VMD Tcl script that builds the backbone (N, CA, C; Angstrom):
set m [mol new atoms 177]
animate dup $m
set s [atomselect $m all]
$s set {name element resname resid chain x y z} {
  {N N MET 1 A 76.448 76.664 -225.788}
  {CA C MET 1 A 77.303 77.241 -224.773}
  {C C MET 1 A 78.689 77.438 -225.378}
  {N N PRO 2 A 79.297 78.587 -225.122}
  {CA C PRO 2 A 80.648 78.815 -225.665}
  {C C PRO 2 A 81.635 77.770 -225.168}
  {N N ASN 3 A 82.664 77.541 -225.945}
  {CA C ASN 3 A 83.646 76.504 -225.651}
  {C C ASN 3 A 84.392 76.751 -224.346}
  {N N TYR 4 A 84.619 77.991 -223.972}
  {CA C TYR 4 A 85.387 78.288 -222.772}
  {C C TYR 4 A 84.565 78.121 -221.490}
  {N N LEU 5 A 83.278 77.885 -221.594}
  {CA C LEU 5 A 82.441 77.655 -220.421}
  {C C LEU 5 A 82.139 76.159 -220.280}
  {N N SER 6 A 83.191 75.382 -220.130}
  {CA C SER 6 A 83.021 73.941 -219.989}
  {C C SER 6 A 82.482 73.607 -218.604}
  {N N ARG 7 A 82.034 72.365 -218.454}
  {CA C ARG 7 A 81.564 71.917 -217.145}
  {C C ARG 7 A 82.684 71.986 -216.120}
  {N N LYS 8 A 83.902 71.649 -216.543}
  {CA C LYS 8 A 85.045 71.723 -215.628}
  {C C LYS 8 A 85.220 73.140 -215.105}
  {N N PHE 9 A 85.142 74.110 -215.991}
  {CA C PHE 9 A 85.320 75.507 -215.596}
  {C C PHE 9 A 84.207 75.956 -214.658}
  {N N LEU 10 A 82.981 75.617 -214.986}
  {CA C LEU 10 A 81.846 76.039 -214.156}
  {C C LEU 10 A 81.907 75.410 -212.771}
  {N N ILE 11 A 82.333 74.151 -212.682}
  {CA C ILE 11 A 82.468 73.501 -211.380}
  {C C ILE 11 A 83.584 74.170 -210.576}
  {N N ALA 12 A 84.712 74.436 -211.223}
  {CA C ALA 12 A 85.817 75.104 -210.532}
  {C C ALA 12 A 85.379 76.488 -210.046}
  {N N LEU 13 A 84.658 77.198 -210.872}
  {CA C LEU 13 A 84.166 78.524 -210.486}
  {C C LEU 13 A 83.211 78.426 -209.301}
  {N N ALA 14 A 82.331 77.436 -209.308}
  {CA C ALA 14 A 81.387 77.257 -208.207}
  {C C ALA 14 A 82.113 76.903 -206.910}
  {N N VAL 15 A 83.145 76.074 -206.998}
  {CA C VAL 15 A 83.901 75.697 -205.795}
  {C C VAL 15 A 84.601 76.920 -205.208}
  {N N VAL 16 A 85.255 77.703 -206.051}
  {CA C VAL 16 A 85.961 78.888 -205.555}
  {C C VAL 16 A 84.965 79.919 -205.012}
  {N N ALA 17 A 83.834 80.085 -205.673}
  {CA C ALA 17 A 82.818 81.025 -205.184}
  {C C ALA 17 A 82.266 80.565 -203.835}
  {N N SER 18 A 82.037 79.266 -203.690}
  {CA C SER 18 A 81.545 78.735 -202.420}
  {C C SER 18 A 82.570 78.926 -201.306}
  {N N ALA 19 A 83.826 78.638 -201.608}
  {CA C ALA 19 A 84.877 78.820 -200.608}
  {C C ALA 19 A 85.013 80.289 -200.226}
  {N N THR 20 A 84.877 81.173 -201.208}
  {CA C THR 20 A 84.946 82.610 -200.931}
  {C C THR 20 A 83.824 83.035 -199.996}
  {N N TRP 21 A 82.635 82.546 -200.258}
  {CA C TRP 21 A 81.501 82.873 -199.389}
  {C C TRP 21 A 81.719 82.322 -197.986}
  {N N LEU 22 A 82.223 81.088 -197.891}
  {CA C LEU 22 A 82.445 80.471 -196.578}
  {C C LEU 22 A 83.488 81.224 -195.758}
  {N N VAL 23 A 84.566 81.682 -196.411}
  {CA C VAL 23 A 85.580 82.426 -195.656}
  {C C VAL 23 A 85.056 83.815 -195.284}
  {N N ALA 24 A 84.262 84.420 -196.139}
  {CA C ALA 24 A 83.696 85.738 -195.833}
  {C C ALA 24 A 82.699 85.651 -194.679}
  {N N ALA 25 A 81.983 84.534 -194.606}
  {CA C ALA 25 A 81.007 84.346 -193.538}
  {C C ALA 25 A 81.656 83.852 -192.247}
  {N N GLY 26 A 82.937 83.521 -192.305}
  {CA C GLY 26 A 83.646 83.090 -191.111}
  {C C GLY 26 A 83.525 81.610 -190.800}
  {N N HIS 27 A 83.060 80.824 -191.751}
  {CA C HIS 27 A 82.889 79.392 -191.523}
  {C C HIS 27 A 84.163 78.583 -191.728}
  {N N ILE 28 A 85.081 79.089 -192.529}
  {CA C ILE 28 A 86.364 78.414 -192.722}
  {C C ILE 28 A 87.486 79.433 -192.553}
  {N N ALA 29 A 88.669 78.925 -192.226}
  {CA C ALA 29 A 89.824 79.801 -191.987}
  {C C ALA 29 A 90.504 80.159 -193.308}
  {N N ASP 30 A 91.375 81.146 -193.250}
  {CA C ASP 30 A 92.089 81.593 -194.442}
  {C C ASP 30 A 92.942 80.480 -195.050}
  {N N GLY 31 A 93.574 79.686 -194.199}
  {CA C GLY 31 A 94.422 78.599 -194.686}
  {C C GLY 31 A 93.633 77.543 -195.442}
  {N N VAL 32 A 92.438 77.263 -194.966}
  {CA C VAL 32 A 91.573 76.297 -195.655}
  {C C VAL 32 A 91.162 76.857 -197.015}
  {N N TYR 33 A 90.829 78.128 -197.040}
  {CA C TYR 33 A 90.459 78.778 -198.298}
  {C C TYR 33 A 91.595 78.676 -199.312}
  {N N SER 34 A 92.802 78.971 -198.848}
  {CA C SER 34 A 93.966 78.905 -199.720}
  {C C SER 34 A 94.153 77.496 -200.278}
  {N N ALA 35 A 94.018 76.497 -199.423}
  {CA C ALA 35 A 94.171 75.108 -199.868}
  {C C ALA 35 A 93.097 74.718 -200.875}
  {N N VAL 36 A 91.876 75.163 -200.644}
  {CA C VAL 36 A 90.774 74.839 -201.560}
  {C C VAL 36 A 91.014 75.479 -202.928}
  {N N VAL 37 A 91.417 76.734 -202.941}
  {CA C VAL 37 A 91.648 77.425 -204.215}
  {C C VAL 37 A 92.818 76.790 -204.969}
  {N N ILE 38 A 93.904 76.488 -204.276}
  {CA C ILE 38 A 95.060 75.861 -204.927}
  {C C ILE 38 A 94.678 74.491 -205.494}
  {N N ALA 39 A 93.957 73.696 -204.710}
  {CA C ALA 39 A 93.541 72.373 -205.179}
  {C C ALA 39 A 92.582 72.470 -206.367}
  {N N THR 40 A 91.689 73.446 -206.334}
  {CA C THR 40 A 90.720 73.606 -207.421}
  {C C THR 40 A 91.413 74.008 -208.718}
  {N N VAL 41 A 92.294 74.985 -208.650}
  {CA C VAL 41 A 93.002 75.435 -209.855}
  {C C VAL 41 A 93.907 74.333 -210.397}
  {N N THR 42 A 94.599 73.635 -209.506}
  {CA C THR 42 A 95.460 72.530 -209.936}
  {C C THR 42 A 94.644 71.424 -210.587}
  {N N GLY 43 A 93.529 71.082 -209.991}
  {CA C GLY 43 A 92.657 70.053 -210.562}
  {C C GLY 43 A 92.094 70.454 -211.917}
  {N N TYR 44 A 91.732 71.714 -212.044}
  {CA C TYR 44 A 91.201 72.205 -213.321}
  {C C TYR 44 A 92.258 72.109 -214.421}
  {N N TYR 45 A 93.462 72.566 -214.117}
  {CA C TYR 45 A 94.544 72.481 -215.111}
  {C C TYR 45 A 94.889 71.038 -215.443}
  {N N ALA 46 A 94.938 70.190 -214.441}
  {CA C ALA 46 A 95.247 68.772 -214.676}
  {C C ALA 46 A 94.174 68.116 -215.547}
  {N N ALA 47 A 92.926 68.445 -215.314}
  {CA C ALA 47 A 91.844 67.885 -216.124}
  {C C ALA 47 A 91.940 68.368 -217.574}
  {N N ASN 48 A 92.294 69.632 -217.771}
  {CA C ASN 48 A 92.452 70.149 -219.136}
  {C C ASN 48 A 93.601 69.473 -219.858}
  {N N VAL 49 A 94.730 69.312 -219.180}
  {CA C VAL 49 A 95.883 68.666 -219.795}
  {C C VAL 49 A 95.557 67.219 -220.142}
  {N N THR 50 A 94.895 66.532 -219.229}
  {CA C THR 50 A 94.514 65.136 -219.482}
  {C C THR 50 A 93.553 65.039 -220.654}
  {N N GLN 51 A 92.597 65.933 -220.724}
  {CA C GLN 51 A 91.632 65.901 -221.817}
  {C C GLN 51 A 92.326 66.160 -223.152}
  {N N LYS 52 A 93.207 67.132 -223.197}
  {CA C LYS 52 A 93.899 67.441 -224.450}
  {C C LYS 52 A 94.837 66.322 -224.860}
  {N N ALA 53 A 95.446 65.634 -223.899}
  {CA C ALA 53 A 96.372 64.545 -224.205}
  {C C ALA 53 A 95.644 63.298 -224.688}
  {N N THR 54 A 94.401 63.116 -224.268}
  {CA C THR 54 A 93.690 61.894 -224.635}
  {C C THR 54 A 92.682 62.092 -225.757}
  {N N THR 55 A 92.466 63.313 -226.193}
  {CA C THR 55 A 91.519 63.590 -227.269}
  {C C THR 55 A 92.211 63.486 -228.626}
  {N N LYS 56 A 91.610 62.727 -229.500}
  {CA C LYS 56 A 92.171 62.620 -230.859}
  {C C LYS 56 A 91.665 63.772 -231.701}
  {N N GLU 57 A 92.603 64.432 -232.377}
  {CA C GLU 57 A 92.231 65.544 -233.245}
  {C C GLU 57 A 91.892 64.999 -234.626}
  {N N PRO 58 A 90.896 65.575 -235.290}
  {CA C PRO 58 A 90.540 65.108 -236.627}
  {C C PRO 58 A 91.672 65.402 -237.627}
  {N N ALA 59 A 91.846 64.465 -238.531}
  {CA C ALA 59 A 92.927 64.604 -239.514}
  {C C ALA 59 A 92.567 65.534 -240.627}
}
mol reanalyze $m
mol bondsrecalc $m
mol representation Tube
mol addrep $m
């Protein structure tokens, strides 16, 4: 699997796709959708920063 298709990315993509479907189907409101997308993107970036900060690079 290519490096840019990490599990973190795929999970974030699935969450946003699910939220998009739910708002399109009328199951959640626009404000909830906005909160879910903001939280998902923030969590994804935070996980990437944490991973890069804690991973040791080979010398």
